[in-house]
Legacy VTK file of the C-alpha trace (Angstrom):
# vtk DataFile Version 3.0
C-alpha trace
ASCII
DATASET POLYDATA
POINTS 427 float
32.457 138.703 -64.831
33.542 135.714 -66.923
33.284 136.822 -70.547
31.574 133.560 -71.478
28.480 134.471 -69.432
28.265 137.937 -70.968
28.844 136.561 -74.469
26.049 134.068 -73.942
23.659 136.780 -72.708
24.568 139.111 -75.581
23.970 136.319 -78.092
20.559 135.544 -76.632
19.440 139.162 -76.858
20.648 139.438 -80.455
18.970 136.149 -81.390
15.622 137.258 -79.988
15.917 140.666 -81.631
16.589 139.084 -85.030
13.595 136.762 -84.741
11.058 138.988 -82.956
12.273 142.578 -83.475
11.864 145.005 -80.600
11.074 143.254 -77.306
9.828 145.073 -74.219
12.266 145.407 -71.371
10.455 143.108 -68.913
10.486 140.276 -71.434
14.189 140.935 -72.070
14.927 140.711 -68.357
12.937 137.475 -68.001
14.848 135.949 -70.899
18.135 136.884 -69.222
16.891 135.455 -65.918
16.316 132.135 -67.636
19.854 132.073 -68.993
21.329 132.907 -65.591
19.197 130.195 -63.958
21.373 127.552 -65.618
24.483 128.870 -63.865
22.700 128.752 -60.503
21.374 125.247 -61.193
24.851 124.100 -62.203
26.071 125.137 -58.731
23.146 123.485 -56.921
23.236 120.151 -58.726
26.993 119.713 -58.358
26.800 120.428 -54.622
27.123 117.382 -52.300
24.060 118.424 -50.257
21.931 120.723 -52.413
21.890 118.230 -55.297
19.219 116.368 -53.303
16.786 119.282 -53.615
13.708 118.514 -55.706
12.928 121.144 -58.312
9.298 121.948 -59.100
7.171 124.815 -60.399
7.288 126.669 -63.700
11.063 126.584 -64.125
11.071 122.789 -63.725
8.428 122.570 -66.463
10.279 125.021 -68.685
13.716 123.412 -68.360
12.771 119.736 -68.095
9.488 119.507 -70.047
9.571 122.365 -72.595
6.815 124.555 -71.142
6.140 127.298 -73.711
6.332 130.259 -71.322
9.253 131.775 -69.490
9.644 131.233 -65.761
11.336 133.634 -63.390
11.932 131.746 -60.112
13.758 128.582 -59.083
11.517 126.602 -56.721
12.745 123.637 -54.683
11.332 121.375 -52.021
13.906 120.371 -49.438
13.920 117.738 -46.684
15.093 120.043 -43.889
13.850 123.215 -42.189
14.868 126.430 -43.956
16.435 128.475 -41.172
17.948 131.925 -41.310
21.397 130.465 -40.628
20.970 128.029 -43.523
19.994 130.809 -45.929
23.040 132.870 -44.966
25.284 129.830 -45.442
23.761 129.277 -48.882
24.239 132.965 -49.679
27.941 132.795 -48.782
28.466 129.642 -50.835
26.779 131.152 -53.886
28.855 134.336 -53.609
32.062 132.311 -53.345
31.083 130.093 -56.276
30.362 132.974 -58.663
33.464 134.813 -57.493
35.915 131.931 -57.916
34.319 130.272 -60.971
33.190 133.290 -63.006
35.159 136.159 -61.411
31.963 137.957 -60.432
32.545 140.600 -57.762
30.049 142.414 -55.540
29.679 145.220 -58.076
28.112 142.763 -60.501
26.334 140.415 -58.088
24.676 141.032 -54.753
22.659 138.380 -52.932
19.926 139.131 -50.401
17.702 137.032 -48.179
14.041 137.294 -49.227
11.354 136.479 -46.676
11.746 133.391 -44.535
12.765 130.866 -47.166
14.463 132.462 -50.133
17.379 134.319 -51.686
17.481 136.788 -54.547
20.574 137.027 -56.726
20.786 140.535 -58.188
22.970 140.617 -61.304
23.842 144.244 -62.102
23.955 143.872 -65.871
21.956 146.835 -67.136
24.941 148.836 -68.366
26.833 145.793 -69.613
23.905 144.662 -71.779
22.223 147.980 -72.517
18.997 147.134 -70.680
16.766 150.199 -70.546
15.360 149.599 -67.063
15.677 151.843 -63.980
16.952 149.057 -61.683
19.776 147.986 -64.039
19.385 144.526 -62.493
18.384 141.021 -63.498
17.084 138.949 -60.568
17.209 135.206 -60.041
15.153 134.117 -57.052
15.616 130.848 -55.163
12.629 129.696 -53.106
12.983 126.744 -50.699
9.977 124.905 -49.308
10.426 122.430 -46.455
8.563 119.301 -47.533
9.362 115.593 -47.213
9.359 114.366 -50.804
8.056 110.886 -51.610
10.918 109.065 -53.345
8.679 107.481 -55.945
7.514 110.866 -57.229
10.913 112.060 -58.457
13.245 111.355 -61.326
16.569 112.730 -62.547
16.879 114.568 -65.866
20.270 115.441 -67.448
20.696 119.005 -68.714
23.392 120.099 -71.153
23.355 123.778 -72.090
25.777 126.704 -72.421
28.701 124.319 -71.800
27.114 123.385 -68.478
26.197 119.807 -67.656
24.248 118.688 -64.600
21.371 116.415 -63.572
18.204 117.908 -62.069
16.153 116.035 -59.493
12.579 116.839 -60.410
9.061 115.632 -59.739
7.403 113.443 -62.342
4.659 115.094 -64.383
1.793 113.791 -62.228
3.327 115.271 -59.101
4.181 118.535 -60.852
0.532 118.872 -61.846
-0.541 118.045 -58.302
1.792 120.755 -56.959
0.206 123.245 -59.367
-3.323 122.296 -58.280
-2.236 122.636 -54.646
-0.836 126.088 -55.449
-4.158 127.180 -56.973
-6.229 125.729 -54.137
-4.024 126.858 -51.251
-2.102 129.921 -52.417
-2.592 132.883 -50.110
-3.843 136.191 -51.446
-1.076 138.269 -53.029
-0.980 141.927 -54.038
0.144 143.306 -57.408
0.024 147.101 -57.452
-3.394 148.013 -56.054
-4.995 144.688 -56.991
-5.406 141.594 -54.798
-5.427 138.142 -56.397
-6.064 134.654 -55.026
-3.800 132.882 -57.535
-1.088 133.764 -60.013
-2.043 133.979 -63.665
0.767 131.568 -64.534
-0.872 128.942 -62.290
-3.946 128.939 -64.523
-1.865 128.873 -67.713
0.143 125.903 -66.440
-3.000 124.044 -65.363
-4.351 124.241 -68.927
-0.935 123.128 -70.212
-1.112 119.981 -68.038
-4.716 119.332 -69.037
-3.808 119.568 -72.707
-1.328 116.728 -72.110
-3.937 114.689 -70.172
-1.710 114.451 -67.079
-3.300 112.827 -64.027
-2.441 114.667 -60.769
-0.709 112.580 -58.115
-3.241 111.774 -55.395
-0.684 111.066 -52.657
0.939 114.469 -53.096
-2.414 116.257 -52.934
-3.331 114.349 -49.778
-0.083 115.391 -48.081
-0.815 118.992 -49.103
-4.273 118.690 -47.430
-6.221 119.021 -50.677
-9.481 117.058 -50.641
-9.206 114.319 -53.270
-12.060 112.111 -52.089
-13.758 112.665 -55.433
-11.692 113.737 -58.464
-14.801 115.130 -60.162
-15.446 117.406 -57.185
-11.825 118.539 -57.254
-12.148 119.694 -60.872
-15.551 121.231 -60.110
-13.920 123.266 -57.332
-11.118 124.355 -59.678
-13.665 125.381 -62.309
-15.674 127.496 -59.888
-12.531 129.057 -58.432
-10.806 130.160 -61.631
-13.626 130.697 -64.142
-15.907 132.878 -62.069
-13.527 135.425 -60.587
-13.992 138.816 -62.240
-10.359 139.727 -61.469
-8.898 136.700 -63.263
-8.560 138.306 -66.702
-6.615 141.277 -65.372
-4.512 138.904 -63.294
-3.677 136.745 -66.298
-2.753 139.694 -68.510
-0.552 141.318 -65.880
1.240 138.103 -64.942
1.625 136.327 -68.291
2.410 139.047 -70.814
6.086 139.502 -69.771
6.604 135.719 -69.910
6.172 135.455 -73.692
8.346 136.807 -76.457
5.470 136.314 -78.894
2.894 138.750 -77.476
0.519 138.096 -80.379
0.114 134.513 -79.170
-0.530 135.364 -75.525
-2.963 138.152 -76.440
-5.057 135.640 -78.382
-4.715 133.035 -75.633
-6.051 135.571 -73.125
-9.149 136.093 -75.284
-9.899 132.380 -75.503
-8.652 130.814 -72.265
-12.097 130.144 -70.743
-13.294 128.336 -73.857
-10.009 126.415 -73.924
-10.423 125.386 -70.300
-13.985 124.146 -70.789
-12.990 122.246 -73.933
-10.086 120.571 -72.146
-12.257 119.799 -69.145
-14.827 118.090 -71.362
-12.166 116.002 -73.099
-10.479 115.369 -69.740
-12.930 112.531 -69.222
-13.045 111.343 -65.609
-13.848 107.634 -65.347
-13.843 105.170 -62.455
-12.260 101.808 -63.205
-14.116 98.717 -62.017
-12.820 95.366 -63.283
-10.093 93.942 -65.528
-11.601 92.060 -68.454
-8.703 90.854 -70.609
-4.930 91.071 -71.132
-3.590 90.916 -74.696
0.077 90.100 -75.338
1.596 90.416 -78.809
4.744 91.388 -80.687
5.046 94.445 -82.915
5.975 93.151 -86.371
8.177 96.148 -87.281
10.063 96.664 -84.003
9.886 93.222 -82.338
8.840 95.004 -79.131
6.418 93.124 -76.865
3.120 94.868 -76.056
0.907 94.176 -73.035
-2.588 95.661 -73.212
-4.841 95.607 -70.137
-8.503 96.247 -70.889
-10.697 97.403 -68.012
-14.346 98.284 -67.682
-15.517 101.385 -65.816
-18.547 102.244 -63.722
-19.609 104.463 -66.627
-19.766 101.310 -68.835
-16.834 102.437 -70.969
-13.697 100.508 -71.858
-10.210 101.779 -70.946
-6.819 100.358 -71.881
-3.425 100.485 -70.201
-0.597 99.617 -72.569
2.987 98.635 -71.662
5.669 98.176 -74.329
9.035 96.508 -73.666
12.001 95.809 -75.906
12.561 92.167 -76.814
15.842 92.177 -74.826
13.745 91.731 -71.687
12.666 88.305 -72.865
16.172 86.993 -72.161
15.815 87.939 -68.471
14.167 85.786 -65.857
11.627 87.964 -64.041
11.317 86.712 -60.423
7.557 87.053 -60.269
4.938 84.506 -59.229
2.223 84.266 -61.848
-1.136 85.486 -60.541
-3.465 82.523 -61.014
-6.465 84.877 -61.205
-5.067 86.173 -64.493
-4.539 82.804 -66.172
-7.913 82.711 -67.905
-7.859 86.287 -69.180
-4.308 86.450 -70.592
-4.467 86.051 -74.392
-1.045 85.572 -75.968
-0.937 86.024 -79.740
1.586 83.284 -80.484
1.336 83.878 -84.221
2.815 87.364 -83.814
5.698 86.361 -81.503
8.854 85.255 -83.316
11.224 85.311 -80.353
11.568 81.693 -79.222
12.699 82.861 -75.779
9.298 84.499 -75.252
7.674 81.536 -73.554
4.161 81.694 -72.147
5.641 81.447 -68.666
7.834 84.549 -69.118
5.034 86.537 -70.723
2.648 85.647 -67.906
5.240 86.706 -65.319
5.594 90.069 -67.055
1.812 90.338 -67.297
1.573 89.818 -63.543
4.265 92.429 -62.914
2.494 95.044 -65.038
-0.889 94.106 -63.572
0.456 94.800 -60.065
1.826 98.179 -61.168
-1.524 99.067 -62.746
-3.500 98.086 -59.651
-1.131 100.026 -57.363
-1.627 103.056 -59.605
-5.439 102.776 -59.478
-5.372 102.326 -55.709
-3.544 105.659 -55.433
-5.986 107.445 -57.746
-9.081 105.998 -56.048
-9.447 104.003 -59.294
-9.933 107.222 -61.262
-8.583 107.486 -64.812
-8.685 110.575 -66.999
-9.551 109.577 -70.527
-9.691 106.092 -71.999
-6.012 105.205 -72.384
-2.708 105.153 -70.539
0.414 104.357 -72.571
3.915 103.861 -71.219
7.188 104.791 -72.783
9.108 101.998 -74.484
10.842 100.161 -71.621
14.428 99.452 -72.704
17.493 97.714 -71.237
20.120 99.432 -73.405
20.981 103.120 -73.805
22.109 103.208 -77.440
20.335 105.970 -79.411
17.775 106.364 -76.637
15.024 108.957 -77.041
14.242 109.741 -73.396
10.995 111.530 -74.251
9.579 108.323 -75.709
11.728 105.665 -74.013
12.947 104.781 -70.532
16.089 102.776 -69.682
15.861 100.363 -66.753
17.671 97.389 -65.297
15.860 94.436 -63.775
15.863 95.887 -60.260
14.414 99.245 -61.357
11.811 97.547 -63.564
10.610 95.562 -60.572
10.533 98.531 -58.177
9.288 101.397 -60.374
5.684 102.533 -60.489
3.428 103.060 -63.486
3.796 106.824 -63.051
7.537 106.487 -63.617
6.933 104.888 -67.013
4.544 107.442 -68.494
5.406 109.808 -71.311
LINES 1 428
427 0 1 2 3 4 5 6 7 8 9 10 11 12 13 14 15 16 17 18 19 20 21 22 23 24 25 26 27 28 29 30 31 32 33 34 35 36 37 38 39 40 41 42 43 44 45 46 47 48 49 50 51 52 53 54 55 56 57 58 59 60 61 62 63 64 65 66 67 68 69 70 71 72 73 74 75 76 77 78 79 80 81 82 83 84 85 86 87 88 89 90 91 92 93 94 95 96 97 98 99 100 101 102 103 104 105 106 107 108 109 110 111 112 113 114 115 116 117 118 119 120 121 122 123 124 125 126 127 128 129 130 131 132 133 134 135 136 137 138 139 140 141 142 143 144 145 146 147 148 149 150 151 152 153 154 155 156 157 158 159 160 161 162 163 164 165 166 167 168 169 170 171 172 173 174 175 176 177 178 179 180 181 182 183 184 185 186 187 188 189 190 191 192 193 194 195 196 197 198 199 200 201 202 203 204 205 206 207 208 209 210 211 212 213 214 215 216 217 218 219 220 221 222 223 224 225 226 227 228 229 230 231 232 233 234 235 236 237 238 239 240 241 242 243 244 245 246 247 248 249 250 251 252 253 254 255 256 257 258 259 260 261 262 263 264 265 266 267 268 269 270 271 272 273 274 275 276 277 278 279 280 281 282 283 284 285 286 287 288 289 290 291 292 293 294 295 296 297 298 299 300 301 302 303 304 305 306 307 308 309 310 311 312 313 314 315 316 317 318 319 320 321 322 323 324 325 326 327 328 329 330 331 332 333 334 335 336 337 338 339 340 341 342 343 344 345 346 347 348 349 350 351 352 353 354 355 356 357 358 359 360 361 362 363 364 365 366 367 368 369 370 371 372 373 374 375 376 377 378 379 380 381 382 383 384 385 386 387 388 389 390 391 392 393 394 395 396 397 398 399 400 401 402 403 404 405 406 407 408 409 410 411 412 413 414 415 416 417 418 419 420 421 422 423 424 425 426
């Protein structure tokens, strides 16, 4: 095997040992799985065909969105049937790639077909790394699900790690949450030892993680997955009944989650408190139904010169909600080909005193207001006009890439600004 891979794995084990002391063997193996995942992903996302796969699940959250637990499988949704012949072709390509690129022979790597839609890469590293486990193996599983992905639900995220550089195609956060809800609602019973469980413990952990970030699940995705989303409140009621009132859930969580954390003290405490955490998040995860738009405020931020568009709506619950878009002042120099919605004329309030950019005419600001209004209405139409909480805030919408912080900012050209959806702009 290429020494660079082994050096990287050795360094990771030593780093964890220095920080956390003795680590149980299952956690060690999961940590090594995560490191090896990057080498598999580097192959997939440089492949002319496989680079179109959409990554989802826990590993997508871990790698692309900093989920605080380890993830052991690589899950993808693909736009073609997963046949036996296809899996064997993929197996041969992976074997050739690791052999020619990293000098890995069959003594160190064997690949097997798993079920009807997956492969398992078995890295025989126990002796090389001193892993005290009977199997002497570290597994990386690839699971492929045939599903026609909606183009608007994906984005591409660059990854640079371990001298590997590639770009992952991944669902946006709303769709990732929807896929997790679908997994909880639809997952078939699985067996661990002598116990039978309806969902994986990690599904529940991830659901709370999404809720803590106030992510709104993508309605279109749930509809395609045959999850009833007629009433978002009923959906969360069903989730609550399903996960809170199963006497096996605690044992399921402990068995499934403990090996996925280096810091066992944290997960032990989380396991004691997860029901209270869920109920707290559910209460703060306020579900409101938007009725009418009342006012649009347009102003300039004094410190940054960014332009802010705030849309204030009323709800059926008689509360006020705001949707806020922020764009860099460079956009003011563009002509946005958008017809001003005359229905908005009387409710757009432009704070001229705050706007120093002379190019920011009322006409341009009203065109942008119309553009963002259309995106907001399209978003509410997809969510059955449901909003979780009282605010939605976009990233800073930029035209230039210099010193960009992609967690807080998004870089677009005129065409992508016109075509993107509100979901694409969220933090």
